N, CA, C, O and the ligand as a Tripos MOL2 file, in Angstrom:
@<TRIPOS>MOLECULE
protein
  269   267    68     0     0
PROTEIN
NO_CHARGES

@<TRIPOS>ATOM
      1 N         -37.6430  156.9100  -36.5500 N.3       1 MET1
      2 CA        -38.9370  156.3290  -36.3170 C.3       1 MET1
      3 C         -39.4930  155.5550  -37.3780 C.2       1 MET1
      4 O         -39.5470  155.9670  -38.5370 O.2       1 MET1
      5 N         -39.9400  154.3540  -36.9770 N.am      2 VAL2
      6 CA        -40.3490  153.1740  -37.8650 C.3       2 VAL2
      7 C         -41.8610  153.1730  -37.8600 C.2       2 VAL2
      8 O         -42.4760  153.0360  -36.8020 O.2       2 VAL2
      9 N         -42.4850  153.3260  -39.0500 N.am      3 ARG3
     10 CA        -43.8200  153.2180  -39.3320 C.3       3 ARG3
     11 C         -44.2940  151.7150  -39.4570 C.2       3 ARG3
     12 O         -43.7200  151.0110  -40.2890 O.2       3 ARG3
     13 N         -45.2300  151.2210  -38.7410 N.am      4 ALA4
     14 CA        -45.6410  150.0910  -38.7860 C.3       4 ALA4
     15 C         -46.3210  149.8780  -40.2960 C.2       4 ALA4
     16 O         -47.0820  150.7110  -40.7880 O.2       4 ALA4
     17 N         -45.9620  148.7370  -40.9050 N.am      5 PRO5
     18 CA        -46.5310  148.5680  -42.1700 C.3       5 PRO5
     19 C         -48.2310  148.4830  -42.1840 C.2       5 PRO5
     20 O         -48.8630  148.0190  -41.2350 O.2       5 PRO5
     21 N         -48.7600  148.9250  -43.2250 N.am      6 THR6
     22 CA        -50.1950  149.0850  -43.0710 C.3       6 THR6
     23 C         -50.8790  148.2950  -44.3730 C.2       6 THR6
     24 O         -50.3940  148.3030  -45.5050 O.2       6 THR6
     25 N         -51.8540  147.7520  -44.0590 N.am      7 CYS7
     26 CA        -52.7670  147.3170  -45.3540 C.3       7 CYS7
     27 C         -52.9940  148.4160  -46.2980 C.2       7 CYS7
     28 O         -53.5150  149.4690  -45.9300 O.2       7 CYS7
     29 N         -52.5950  148.1880  -47.5760 N.am      8 PRO8
     30 CA        -52.9060  149.4110  -48.6000 C.3       8 PRO8
     31 C         -54.2260  149.4270  -48.9670 C.2       8 PRO8
     32 O         -54.5940  150.2410  -49.8140 O.2       8 PRO8
     33 N         -55.0380  148.6220  -48.4420 N.am      9 ILE9
     34 CA        -56.5390  148.8420  -48.8230 C.3       9 ILE9
     35 C         -57.5030  149.5480  -47.5880 C.2       9 ILE9
     36 O         -58.2740  150.5040  -47.6640 O.2       9 ILE9
     37 N         -57.1780  148.7680  -46.5380 N.am     10 CYS10
     38 CA        -57.9890  149.5660  -45.4060 C.3      10 CYS10
     39 C         -57.1180  150.3260  -44.5350 C.2      10 CYS10
     40 O         -57.6730  150.9130  -43.6060 O.2      10 CYS10
     41 N         -55.8280  150.4340  -44.6550 N.am     11 ASP11
     42 CA        -54.9620  151.0590  -43.7790 C.3      11 ASP11
     43 C         -54.6500  150.5850  -42.4030 C.2      11 ASP11
     44 O         -54.0800  151.2780  -41.5610 O.2      11 ASP11
     45 N         -55.0960  149.2510  -42.2080 N.am     12 ARG12
     46 CA        -54.8180  148.5340  -40.7650 C.3      12 ARG12
     47 C         -53.4850  148.1580  -40.5820 C.2      12 ARG12
     48 O         -52.9110  147.5200  -41.4650 O.2      12 ARG12
     49 N         -52.9030  148.4840  -39.5100 N.am     13 GLU13
     50 CA        -51.6970  148.0470  -39.3180 C.3      13 GLU13
     51 C         -51.4590  146.6280  -39.1870 C.2      13 GLU13
     52 O         -52.1770  145.9090  -38.4920 O.2      13 GLU13
     53 N         -50.3570  146.1700  -39.9140 N.am     14 LEU14
     54 CA        -50.2230  144.5520  -40.1150 C.3      14 LEU14
     55 C         -49.4070  144.3130  -38.9420 C.2      14 LEU14
     56 O         -48.4910  145.0560  -38.5900 O.2      14 LEU14
     57 N         -49.8430  143.0260  -38.2190 N.am     15 ALA15
     58 CA        -48.9450  142.4280  -37.2290 C.3      15 ALA15
     59 C         -47.5490  141.9620  -37.7470 C.2      15 ALA15
     60 O         -47.4010  141.3390  -38.7990 O.2      15 ALA15
     61 N         -46.5230  142.3310  -36.8910 N.am     16 PRO16
     62 CA        -45.1680  141.9570  -37.5220 C.3      16 PRO16
     63 C         -45.1650  140.6390  -37.9260 C.2      16 PRO16
     64 O         -44.4920  140.3630  -38.9200 O.2      16 PRO16
     65 N         -45.8010  139.7340  -37.3400 N.am     17 SER17
     66 CA        -45.5930  138.1980  -37.5390 C.3      17 SER17
     67 C         -46.2440  138.1710  -38.9760 C.2      17 SER17
     68 O         -45.7100  137.3890  -39.7620 O.2      17 SER17
     69 N         -47.2530  138.8630  -39.4120 N.am     18 SER18
     70 CA        -48.1460  138.5130  -40.5580 C.3      18 SER18
     71 C         -47.2450  138.9630  -41.9610 C.2      18 SER18
     72 O         -47.4710  138.6640  -43.1330 O.2      18 SER18
     73 N         -46.3060  139.6710  -41.4680 N.am     19 ILE19
     74 CA        -45.4560  140.2410  -42.5420 C.3      19 ILE19
     75 C         -44.6850  139.0490  -43.3030 C.2      19 ILE19
     76 O         -44.6280  138.9910  -44.5310 O.2      19 ILE19
     77 N         -44.1680  138.2170  -42.5430 N.am     20 THR20
     78 CA        -43.4180  137.1620  -43.2090 C.3      20 THR20
     79 C         -44.2430  135.8920  -43.2340 C.2      20 THR20
     80 O         -43.8700  134.9710  -43.9610 O.2      20 THR20
     81 N         -45.3140  135.7730  -42.5130 N.am     21 GLU21
     82 CA        -45.9230  134.4360  -42.5640 C.3      21 GLU21
     83 C         -47.3180  134.7080  -43.2260 C.2      21 GLU21
     84 O         -47.9110  133.7030  -43.6180 O.2      21 GLU21
     85 N         -47.8840  135.8380  -43.3950 N.am     22 SER22
     86 CA        -49.2570  135.7700  -44.1050 C.3      22 SER22
     87 C         -49.2260  135.4610  -45.4980 C.2      22 SER22
     88 O         -48.3740  136.0630  -46.1510 O.2      22 SER22
     89 N         -50.0290  134.5890  -46.1480 N.am     23 PRO23
     90 CA        -50.1130  134.3990  -47.3850 C.3      23 PRO23
     91 C         -50.6800  135.5870  -48.2360 C.2      23 PRO23
     92 O         -50.5210  135.7170  -49.4500 O.2      23 PRO23
     93 N         -51.3720  136.4380  -47.3990 N.am     24 VAL24
     94 CA        -52.0710  137.6100  -48.2080 C.3      24 VAL24
     95 C         -51.2020  138.8590  -47.9960 C.2      24 VAL24
     96 O         -51.6320  139.9610  -48.3380 O.2      24 VAL24
     97 N         -50.1500  138.7320  -47.5140 N.am     25 PHE25
     98 CA        -49.1330  139.9990  -47.4330 C.3      25 PHE25
     99 C         -49.0710  140.5750  -48.8410 C.2      25 PHE25
    100 O         -49.1140  139.8610  -49.8430 O.2      25 PHE25
    101 N         -48.9630  141.9740  -48.8700 N.am     26 PRO26
    102 CA        -49.1190  143.1550  -47.7940 C.3      26 PRO26
    103 C         -50.2920  143.3280  -47.5780 C.2      26 PRO26
    104 O         -50.5080  144.5020  -47.2810 O.2      26 PRO26
    105 N         -51.2020  142.6850  -47.5860 N.am     27 PHE27
    106 CA        -52.7150  142.8390  -47.2540 C.3      27 PHE27
    107 C         -52.9720  142.2880  -45.9060 C.2      27 PHE27
    108 O         -52.2550  141.3880  -45.4700 O.2      27 PHE27
    109 N         -54.1710  142.8860  -45.0670 N.am     28 CYS28
    110 CA        -54.3110  142.5980  -43.7110 C.3      28 CYS28
    111 C         -55.1820  141.1290  -43.8760 C.2      28 CYS28
    112 O         -55.1230  140.2850  -42.9810 O.2      28 CYS28
    113 N         -55.8830  140.9440  -44.9440 N.am     29 SER29
    114 CA        -56.6990  139.8250  -44.9580 C.3      29 SER29
    115 C         -56.8680  139.4640  -46.4220 C.2      29 SER29
    116 O         -56.3110  140.0560  -47.3470 O.2      29 SER29
    117 N         -57.8390  138.2510  -46.5580 N.am     30 VAL30
    118 CA        -57.9630  137.6980  -47.8340 C.3      30 VAL30
    119 C         -58.9710  138.6640  -48.5480 C.2      30 VAL30
    120 O         -58.9620  138.8150  -49.7690 O.2      30 VAL30
    121 N         -59.8430  139.3110  -47.7060 N.am     31 ARG31
    122 CA        -60.8290  140.1780  -48.2210 C.3      31 ARG31
    123 C         -60.0660  141.3820  -48.9300 C.2      31 ARG31
    124 O         -60.3250  141.6110  -50.1110 O.2      31 ARG31
    125 N         -59.1310  142.1610  -48.2450 N.am     32 CYS32
    126 CA        -58.5290  143.2510  -48.8840 C.3      32 CYS32
    127 C         -57.7890  142.7880  -50.0850 C.2      32 CYS32
    128 O         -57.7840  143.5370  -51.0620 O.2      32 CYS32
    129 N         -57.0960  141.5310  -50.1510 N.am     33 LYS33
    130 CA        -56.3160  141.3260  -51.1050 C.3      33 LYS33
    131 C         -57.5130  141.1060  -52.3120 C.2      33 LYS33
    132 O         -57.3130  141.5440  -53.4450 O.2      33 LYS33
    133 N         -58.6130  140.4790  -52.0050 N.am     34 GLN34
    134 CA        -59.7160  140.4410  -53.3680 C.3      34 GLN34
    135 C         -60.0150  141.9740  -53.5960 C.2      34 GLN34
    136 O         -59.9790  142.3510  -54.7670 O.2      34 GLN34
    137 N         -60.2720  142.7960  -52.7300 N.am     35 ILE35
    138 CA        -60.6220  144.0200  -52.9690 C.3      35 ILE35
    139 C         -59.6320  144.7220  -53.9870 C.2      35 ILE35
    140 O         -60.0830  145.3400  -54.9520 O.2      35 ILE35
    141 N         -58.2030  144.6070  -53.7390 N.am     36 ASP36
    142 CA        -57.3510  144.9630  -54.5890 C.3      36 ASP36
    143 C         -57.3840  144.3180  -55.8390 C.2      36 ASP36
    144 O         -57.3410  145.0640  -56.8170 O.2      36 ASP36
    145 N         -57.4590  142.9650  -56.0590 N.am     37 LEU37
    146 CA        -57.6450  142.3110  -57.2260 C.3      37 LEU37
    147 C         -58.8710  143.1100  -58.1080 C.2      37 LEU37
    148 O         -58.7620  143.5860  -59.2380 O.2      37 LEU37
    149 N         -59.9090  143.1030  -57.3450 N.am     38 LEU38
    150 CA        -61.2330  143.6370  -58.1440 C.3      38 LEU38
    151 C         -60.8700  144.9550  -58.5660 C.2      38 LEU38
    152 O         -61.3270  145.3120  -59.6520 O.2      38 LEU38
    153 N         -60.0400  145.8630  -57.8450 N.am     39 ARG39
    154 CA        -59.7940  147.2210  -58.3610 C.3      39 ARG39
    155 C         -59.0110  147.3410  -59.7150 C.2      39 ARG39
    156 O         -59.2200  148.1340  -60.6320 O.2      39 ARG39
    157 N         -58.0720  146.3720  -59.6180 N.am     40 TRP40
    158 CA        -57.2190  146.3370  -60.8710 C.3      40 TRP40
    159 C         -58.0570  145.5290  -61.9330 C.2      40 TRP40
    160 O         -57.5800  145.5410  -63.0680 O.2      40 TRP40
    161 N         -59.0620  144.9280  -61.7750 N.am     41 CYS41
    162 CA        -59.6000  144.1650  -62.8470 C.3      41 CYS41
    163 C         -60.8690  145.0280  -63.3220 C.2      41 CYS41
    164 O         -61.3760  144.8440  -64.4280 O.2      41 CYS41
    165 N         -61.3300  145.9500  -62.4420 N.am     42 ARG42
    166 CA        -62.4500  146.7090  -62.9140 C.3      42 ARG42
    167 C         -61.8890  148.1420  -63.3330 C.2      42 ARG42
    168 O         -61.3780  148.8770  -62.4880 O.2      42 ARG42
    169 N         -62.0010  148.4940  -64.6250 N.am     43 GLY43
    170 CA        -61.4670  149.7320  -64.9880 C.3      43 GLY43
    171 C         -62.2010  150.8060  -64.3010 C.2      43 GLY43
    172 O         -61.5140  151.7870  -64.0170 O.2      43 GLY43
    173 N         -63.2540  150.8370  -64.0200 N.am     44 GLU44
    174 CA        -64.1190  151.9960  -63.5300 C.3      44 GLU44
    175 C         -63.5890  152.4610  -62.2840 C.2      44 GLU44
    176 O         -63.9310  153.5940  -61.9470 O.2      44 GLU44
    177 N         -62.7070  151.7230  -61.4200 N.am     45 TYR45
    178 CA        -62.1180  152.0100  -60.2410 C.3      45 TYR45
    179 C         -60.8510  152.6880  -60.3350 C.2      45 TYR45
    180 O         -60.2720  153.0200  -59.3000 O.2      45 TYR45
    181 N         -60.3440  152.9370  -61.5070 N.am     46 ALA46
    182 CA        -59.1110  153.5200  -61.9250 C.3      46 ALA46
    183 C         -58.8730  154.8580  -61.3430 C.2      46 ALA46
    184 O         -57.8630  155.2940  -60.7910 O.2      46 ALA46
    185 N         -60.1720  155.4940  -61.6140 N.am     47 VAL47
    186 CA        -60.2460  156.8910  -61.0720 C.3      47 VAL47
    187 C         -60.2260  157.1870  -59.3860 C.2      47 VAL47
    188 O         -59.7670  158.2040  -58.8660 O.2      47 VAL47
    189 N         -60.7840  156.1440  -58.7410 N.am     48 VAL48
    190 CA        -60.7740  156.1430  -57.4530 C.3      48 VAL48
    191 C         -59.5430  155.9770  -56.4840 C.2      48 VAL48
    192 O         -58.8950  154.9330  -56.4040 O.2      48 VAL48
    193 N         -59.3070  157.0370  -55.8090 N.am     49 ASP49
    194 CA        -57.9240  156.8890  -55.1100 C.3      49 ASP49
    195 C         -57.7170  155.9650  -54.2260 C.2      49 ASP49
    196 O         -56.5670  155.6430  -53.9270 O.2      49 ASP49
    197 N         -58.8310  155.3740  -53.6480 N.am     50 ARG50
    198 CA        -58.6280  154.3460  -52.4940 C.3      50 ARG50
    199 C         -59.9460  153.5360  -52.4460 C.2      50 ARG50
    200 O         -60.9260  154.0880  -51.9460 O.2      50 ARG50
    201 N         -60.0500  152.3300  -52.9020 N.am     51 LEU51
    202 CA        -61.3310  151.4980  -52.7720 C.3      51 LEU51
    203 C         -61.6370  151.4150  -51.2510 C.2      51 LEU51
    204 O         -60.8210  150.7800  -50.5830 O.2      51 LEU51
    205 N         -62.4390  151.8340  -50.7680 N.am     52 LEU52
    206 CA        -62.9380  151.8460  -49.2640 C.3      52 LEU52
    207 C         -63.4700  150.3420  -48.8790 C.2      52 LEU52
    208 O         -63.9920  149.5750  -49.6880 O.2      52 LEU52
    209 N         -63.2690  150.1020  -47.6750 N.am     53 PRO53
    210 CA        -63.7460  148.6890  -47.3150 C.3      53 PRO53
    211 C         -65.2270  148.9630  -47.3790 C.2      53 PRO53
    212 O         -65.6460  150.1200  -47.3560 O.2      53 PRO53
    213 N         -66.0350  147.9080  -47.4590 N.am     54 GLU54
    214 CA        -67.5300  148.0170  -47.6670 C.3      54 GLU54
    215 C         -68.3340  148.7340  -46.7470 C.2      54 GLU54
    216 O         -69.3230  149.3830  -47.0870 O.2      54 GLU54
    217 N         -67.8940  148.6180  -45.5100 N.am     55 GLN55
    218 CA        -68.5100  149.1130  -44.4400 C.3      55 GLN55
    219 C         -68.3980  150.7270  -44.5860 C.2      55 GLN55
    220 O         -69.3550  151.4980  -44.5190 O.2      55 GLN55
    221 N         -67.2090  151.0420  -44.7710 N.am     56 LEU56
    222 CA        -67.1690  152.6390  -44.6470 C.3      56 LEU56
    223 C         -67.6510  153.2590  -45.9860 C.2      56 LEU56
    224 O         -68.0700  154.4160  -45.9730 O.2      56 LEU56
    225 N         -67.6130  152.5450  -47.1450 N.am     57 ALA57
    226 CA        -68.2650  153.0210  -48.3380 C.3      57 ALA57
    227 C         -69.7360  152.9960  -48.0000 C.2      57 ALA57
    228 O         -70.3440  153.9640  -48.4580 O.2      57 ALA57
    229 N         -70.4640  152.1280  -47.3100 N.am     58 ASP58
    230 CA        -72.0370  152.3300  -47.1760 C.3      58 ASP58
    231 C         -72.0740  153.5300  -46.2830 C.2      58 ASP58
    232 O         -73.0250  154.2750  -46.5160 O.2      58 ASP58
    233 N         -71.2620  153.9050  -45.3040 N.am     59 GLN59
    234 CA        -71.5620  155.1510  -44.5080 C.3      59 GLN59
    235 C         -71.4000  156.2400  -45.4920 C.2      59 GLN59
    236 O         -72.3530  157.0070  -45.6270 O.2      59 GLN59
    237 N         -70.3380  156.4230  -46.1970 N.am     60 LEU60
    238 CA        -70.2240  157.4410  -47.2220 C.3      60 LEU60
    239 C         -71.4230  157.4990  -48.3130 C.2      60 LEU60
    240 O         -71.7700  158.5960  -48.7510 O.2      60 LEU60
    241 N         -71.9930  156.4140  -48.7050 N.am     61 ALA61
    242 CA        -73.1150  156.5360  -49.4360 C.3      61 ALA61
    243 C         -74.3580  156.8750  -48.6740 C.2      61 ALA61
    244 O         -75.3140  157.4090  -49.2370 O.2      61 ALA61
    245 N         -74.3560  156.6100  -47.5560 N.am     62 ASP62
    246 CA        -75.6910  157.1490  -46.6070 C.3      62 ASP62
    247 C         -75.4040  158.8720  -46.5390 C.2      62 ASP62
    248 O         -76.3310  159.6800  -46.5060 O.2      62 ASP62
    249 N         -74.2780  159.1730  -46.5290 N.am     63 GLN63
    250 CA        -74.1140  160.5100  -46.2180 C.3      63 GLN63
    251 C         -74.3870  161.2250  -47.7230 C.2      63 GLN63
    252 O         -74.8880  162.3490  -47.7680 O.2      63 GLN63
    253 N         -74.0500  160.5500  -48.8570 N.am     64 ASP64
    254 CA        -74.3440  161.2490  -50.1200 C.3      64 ASP64
    255 C         -75.8880  161.2240  -50.3050 C.2      64 ASP64
    256 O         -76.3760  162.1190  -50.9950 O.2      64 ASP64
    257 N         -76.6680  160.3270  -49.7800 N.am     65 THR65
    258 CA        -78.1980  160.3580  -50.0360 C.3      65 THR65
    259 C         -79.0180  160.9360  -48.9540 C.2      65 THR65
    260 O         -80.2360  160.7810  -48.8660 O.2      65 THR65
    261 N         -78.2610  161.6340  -48.1070 N.am     66 ALA66
    262 CA        -78.7920  162.2850  -46.7710 C.3      66 ALA66
    263 C         -79.6170  163.6360  -47.2580 C.2      66 ALA66
    264 O         -80.5110  164.1010  -46.5500 O.2      66 ALA66
    265 N         -79.2890  164.1580  -48.3770 N.am     67 GLU67
    266 CA        -79.5680  165.4520  -48.6410 C.3      67 GLU67
    267 C         -80.9940  165.5520  -49.0940 C.2      67 GLU67
    268 O         -81.4720  166.6470  -49.3920 O.2      67 GLU67
    269 ZN        -57.0150  145.4390  -45.0280 Zn       68 ZN68
@<TRIPOS>BOND
     1     1     2 1
     2     2     3 1
     3     3     4 2
     4     3     5 am
     5     5     6 1
     6     6     7 1
     7     7     8 2
     8     7     9 am
     9     9    10 1
    10    10    11 1
    11    11    12 2
    12    11    13 am
    13    13    14 1
    14    14    15 1
    15    15    16 2
    16    15    17 am
    17    17    18 1
    18    18    19 1
    19    19    20 2
    20    19    21 am
    21    21    22 1
    22    22    23 1
    23    23    24 2
    24    23    25 am
    25    25    26 1
    26    26    27 1
    27    27    28 2
    28    27    29 am
    29    29    30 1
    30    30    31 1
    31    31    32 2
    32    31    33 am
    33    33    34 1
    34    34    35 1
    35    35    36 2
    36    35    37 am
    37    37    38 1
    38    38    39 1
    39    39    40 2
    40    39    41 am
    41    41    42 1
    42    42    43 1
    43    43    44 2
    44    43    45 am
    45    45    46 1
    46    46    47 1
    47    47    48 2
    48    47    49 am
    49    49    50 1
    50    50    51 1
    51    51    52 2
    52    51    53 am
    53    53    54 1
    54    54    55 1
    55    55    56 2
    56    55    57 am
    57    57    58 1
    58    58    59 1
    59    59    60 2
    60    59    61 am
    61    61    62 1
    62    62    63 1
    63    63    64 2
    64    63    65 am
    65    65    66 1
    66    66    67 1
    67    67    68 2
    68    67    69 am
    69    69    70 1
    70    70    71 1
    71    71    72 2
    72    71    73 am
    73    73    74 1
    74    74    75 1
    75    75    76 2
    76    75    77 am
    77    77    78 1
    78    78    79 1
    79    79    80 2
    80    79    81 am
    81    81    82 1
    82    82    83 1
    83    83    84 2
    84    83    85 am
    85    85    86 1
    86    86    87 1
    87    87    88 2
    88    87    89 am
    89    89    90 1
    90    90    91 1
    91    91    92 2
    92    91    93 am
    93    93    94 1
    94    94    95 1
    95    95    96 2
    96    95    97 am
    97    97    98 1
    98    98    99 1
    99    99   100 2
   100    99   101 am
   101   101   102 1
   102   102   103 1
   103   103   104 2
   104   103   105 am
   105   105   106 1
   106   106   107 1
   107   107   108 2
   108   107   109 am
   109   109   110 1
   110   110   111 1
   111   111   112 2
   112   111   113 am
   113   113   114 1
   114   114   115 1
   115   115   116 2
   116   115   117 am
   117   117   118 1
   118   118   119 1
   119   119   120 2
   120   119   121 am
   121   121   122 1
   122   122   123 1
   123   123   124 2
   124   123   125 am
   125   125   126 1
   126   126   127 1
   127   127   128 2
   128   127   129 am
   129   129   130 1
   130   130   131 1
   131   131   132 2
   132   131   133 am
   133   133   134 1
   134   134   135 1
   135   135   136 2
   136   135   137 am
   137   137   138 1
   138   138   139 1
   139   139   140 2
   140   139   141 am
   141   141   142 1
   142   142   143 1
   143   143   144 2
   144   143   145 am
   145   145   146 1
   146   146   147 1
   147   147   148 2
   148   147   149 am
   149   149   150 1
   150   150   151 1
   151   151   152 2
   152   151   153 am
   153   153   154 1
   154   154   155 1
   155   155   156 2
   156   155   157 am
   157   157   158 1
   158   158   159 1
   159   159   160 2
   160   159   161 am
   161   161   162 1
   162   162   163 1
   163   163   164 2
   164   163   165 am
   165   165   166 1
   166   166   167 1
   167   167   168 2
   168   167   169 am
   169   169   170 1
   170   170   171 1
   171   171   172 2
   172   171   173 am
   173   173   174 1
   174   174   175 1
   175   175   176 2
   176   175   177 am
   177   177   178 1
   178   178   179 1
   179   179   180 2
   180   179   181 am
   181   181   182 1
   182   182   183 1
   183   183   184 2
   184   183   185 am
   185   185   186 1
   186   186   187 1
   187   187   188 2
   188   187   189 am
   189   189   190 1
   190   190   191 1
   191   191   192 2
   192   191   193 am
   193   193   194 1
   194   194   195 1
   195   195   196 2
   196   195   197 am
   197   197   198 1
   198   198   199 1
   199   199   200 2
   200   199   201 am
   201   201   202 1
   202   202   203 1
   203   203   204 2
   204   203   205 am
   205   205   206 1
   206   206   207 1
   207   207   208 2
   208   207   209 am
   209   209   210 1
   210   210   211 1
   211   211   212 2
   212   211   213 am
   213   213   214 1
   214   214   215 1
   215   215   216 2
   216   215   217 am
   217   217   218 1
   218   218   219 1
   219   219   220 2
   220   219   221 am
   221   221   222 1
   222   222   223 1
   223   223   224 2
   224   223   225 am
   225   225   226 1
   226   226   227 1
   227   227   228 2
   228   227   229 am
   229   229   230 1
   230   230   231 1
   231   231   232 2
   232   231   233 am
   233   233   234 1
   234   234   235 1
   235   235   236 2
   236   235   237 am
   237   237   238 1
   238   238   239 1
   239   239   240 2
   240   239   241 am
   241   241   242 1
   242   242   243 1
   243   243   244 2
   244   243   245 am
   245   245   246 1
   246   246   247 1
   247   247   248 2
   248   247   249 am
   249   249   250 1
   250   250   251 1
   251   251   252 2
   252   251   253 am
   253   253   254 1
   254   254   255 1
   255   255   256 2
   256   255   257 am
   257   257   258 1
   258   258   259 1
   259   259   260 2
   260   259   261 am
   261   261   262 1
   262   262   263 1
   263   263   264 2
   264   263   265 am
   265   265   266 1
   266   266   267 1
   267   267   268 2
@<TRIPOS>SUBSTRUCTURE
     1 MET1         2 RESIDUE 1 A MET
     2 VAL2         6 RESIDUE 1 A VAL
     3 ARG3        10 RESIDUE 1 A ARG
     4 ALA4        14 RESIDUE 1 A ALA
     5 PRO5        18 RESIDUE 1 A PRO
     6 THR6        22 RESIDUE 1 A THR
     7 CYS7        26 RESIDUE 1 A CYS
     8 PRO8        30 RESIDUE 1 A PRO
     9 ILE9        34 RESIDUE 1 A ILE
    10 CYS10       38 RESIDUE 1 A CYS
    11 ASP11       42 RESIDUE 1 A ASP
    12 ARG12       46 RESIDUE 1 A ARG
    13 GLU13       50 RESIDUE 1 A GLU
    14 LEU14       54 RESIDUE 1 A LEU
    15 ALA15       58 RESIDUE 1 A ALA
    16 PRO16       62 RESIDUE 1 A PRO
    17 SER17       66 RESIDUE 1 A SER
    18 SER18       70 RESIDUE 1 A SER
    19 ILE19       74 RESIDUE 1 A ILE
    20 THR20       78 RESIDUE 1 A THR
    21 GLU21       82 RESIDUE 1 A GLU
    22 SER22       86 RESIDUE 1 A SER
    23 PRO23       90 RESIDUE 1 A PRO
    24 VAL24       94 RESIDUE 1 A VAL
    25 PHE25       98 RESIDUE 1 A PHE
    26 PRO26      102 RESIDUE 1 A PRO
    27 PHE27      106 RESIDUE 1 A PHE
    28 CYS28      110 RESIDUE 1 A CYS
    29 SER29      114 RESIDUE 1 A SER
    30 VAL30      118 RESIDUE 1 A VAL
    31 ARG31      122 RESIDUE 1 A ARG
    32 CYS32      126 RESIDUE 1 A CYS
    33 LYS33      130 RESIDUE 1 A LYS
    34 GLN34      134 RESIDUE 1 A GLN
    35 ILE35      138 RESIDUE 1 A ILE
    36 ASP36      142 RESIDUE 1 A ASP
    37 LEU37      146 RESIDUE 1 A LEU
    38 LEU38      150 RESIDUE 1 A LEU
    39 ARG39      154 RESIDUE 1 A ARG
    40 TRP40      158 RESIDUE 1 A TRP
    41 CYS41      162 RESIDUE 1 A CYS
    42 ARG42      166 RESIDUE 1 A ARG
    43 GLY43      170 RESIDUE 1 A GLY
    44 GLU44      174 RESIDUE 1 A GLU
    45 TYR45      178 RESIDUE 1 A TYR
    46 ALA46      182 RESIDUE 1 A ALA
    47 VAL47      186 RESIDUE 1 A VAL
    48 VAL48      190 RESIDUE 1 A VAL
    49 ASP49      194 RESIDUE 1 A ASP
    50 ARG50      198 RESIDUE 1 A ARG
    51 LEU51      202 RESIDUE 1 A LEU
    52 LEU52      206 RESIDUE 1 A LEU
    53 PRO53      210 RESIDUE 1 A PRO
    54 GLU54      214 RESIDUE 1 A GLU
    55 GLN55      218 RESIDUE 1 A GLN
    56 LEU56      222 RESIDUE 1 A LEU
    57 ALA57      226 RESIDUE 1 A ALA
    58 ASP58      230 RESIDUE 1 A ASP
    59 GLN59      234 RESIDUE 1 A GLN
    60 LEU60      238 RESIDUE 1 A LEU
    61 ALA61      242 RESIDUE 1 A ALA
    62 ASP62      246 RESIDUE 1 A ASP
    63 GLN63      250 RESIDUE 1 A GLN
    64 ASP64      254 RESIDUE 1 A ASP
    65 THR65      258 RESIDUE 1 A THR
    66 ALA66      262 RESIDUE 1 A ALA
    67 GLU67      266 RESIDUE 1 A GLU
    68 ZN68       269 GROUP 0 **** ****
């Protein structure tokens, strides 16, 4: 079983063609590449297991403030 390579940021499967052709490999997009750069540049994110895409992070934030 060969698992399709996925973006380390958002876990989206990468298109086979993008693996060799994409300038942002191993990320799915420029945005995810920038998120990864930010994560490394900002020490406070070192304790976060995975920096979530903004949209998902917003959803989690809503859940946190729902109580
Ligand atoms: Zn991604």
